[in-house]
N, C-alpha and C positions, 0 to 999 in steps of 0.2 A: 585529579580530575581526568588525566590522560587515560587511565585504565578504564574509567567509566565510558569515555568516548569510544574506546576500542570495543567495550562490551556492547555498546549501542550499535556500532557498525556490524559486528558479527551477528548479534541477535536480529538486527534489521535485514541482513542478507539472508539468513535462514528463513525468517518469516516471509521475505520477498520471494524466495524460491518456491515455497508452498503456495503463496498467492499467485505467483506466475504460472505454476502448473495448472491452477484452477482457471486462470484466464486463457491459457493455451487451449483448454477444452471448451471454452464459452465462445459463442458467436453472437455478433450484433448485426441487426439489419442495416443495410446500406440505403442511401436515398434512392438508388436505382432499383430497389426491390430485391437485391441479393443478400448474401450473408458475408460477413467478414470476421475472421478470428479476432478476439479482443486484443491479442498481443500485436496484431497488425494495426489495429486502431491506435494502440499506444505508440507504435512506430510513426504513425502519421503526425503525431504531435511534433516530432522533430523532422518532418518532411520526407519520411520514408514509408515503405510498405513491407520492408524486410522483417521477418520474424526475429532474426538475429539482432537487428537494431532495436526492435521493440524490447527484447530481453535485456540488452545492455542498458537502455534507458530506464527500464523498470528497476533493474538491480541497482543502478546508480541512485535512483530516487529512494529505493528501499534502504540503502546505506545512509543516505542523508537524513531520511526521516527517523532512522534509528538513532543517529547522533542528536537530533532535535529532542527525541524522547529522553535520551540520557541527560541532556542539558535541563529539560523541564522537570523531569520526574525522578532524578537520581536520589533525591532526599525523601521521596514518597514511595517509590517502588523498591522498598527495602526487603521485601519477602516475596515469595512466589505468589501468594494470595493477593497481596496488595498490587504486585506487578500485573497480575491478570486483570484486576479491576481497572487500574489506570490504563492498561493496554487496550481494553475494550472501549473505554471512553475515547482514548486517543484514536483508535481505528475508526470510530464513528465520526470524529471530528475531521479526519483526513478524507473520509467518504464525502463529507459535505464540501470541504475546501478543495480537495483535489478532484474527486470524481464528479461532483455536481457543479463546481464553479470553474476551476482552472482548466480542466481537460475539455469541457465543452467549448469554452471560449477559445482555447488553442486550436480547436477543430472547426472554428467558425460557426458555432451554434450558440444559442443563448444559454445562460446558466440554468441549471435544473432541467435541461432539455430531455434527459432520459426519464424524468418523472412526468413531464408534460406530454410527451409523445407516446400514445398507447402502445405502439409496437416496441418501444424501448423500455417499458416498465419492468419486464422480466430481467433485462440487462441491469437495470438499476438495483433490483433486489439481489441479483447475483453479485454485483459490485459491493453492495452493503455487506453481504455475508462474507465476501472475500476480505474486505477491509477490517471487519470485526475479527476474523480469523488471524489476519496479519497482526492486529493489535494484541490479541491474546498470546500468540506465539512470541512476539517481541517482548511484551510485558512479563510473560512467564520465564523466558530465558534470561532477560537482562539481569535480574538479581543473582541468578546462578553464576553467570559469567563475571559479574562484579566481584562476587565472593572468591572465585577462582583466581582472578587477576589482581585482587587487592594486594598492594605491597604490605609486607609484614615488618 
């Protein structure tokens, strides 16, 4: 199982880098009427506005979420095709759990705030797309890395 956990970490980090680059380019409206980079909003979850802190926190989460994927789906995501399918479902699940429930609560907002507030709906759509892409990359790479790391 250790090689599967390692595959989950590496696939999660690679998927997290891609999703993080997307978030770096996305802005979200602030309550004051301005704009804030999504990665700075991620940093606010841990009490910072630093983009570097946002990246560290995001990549940490990406690795942990990759490990959870390995734990949950290592017997299901045995091929690239099945990994892509389970990864997409997993990405949508994390958009709901992380992006729509945990992150808003951590930022002092109600769950599903980005869907309920009209100015935030485009952010919610961008986040959904990013989470699906994260899941597809994670799920597609995971079986490849498991095959390469599997003890013989």
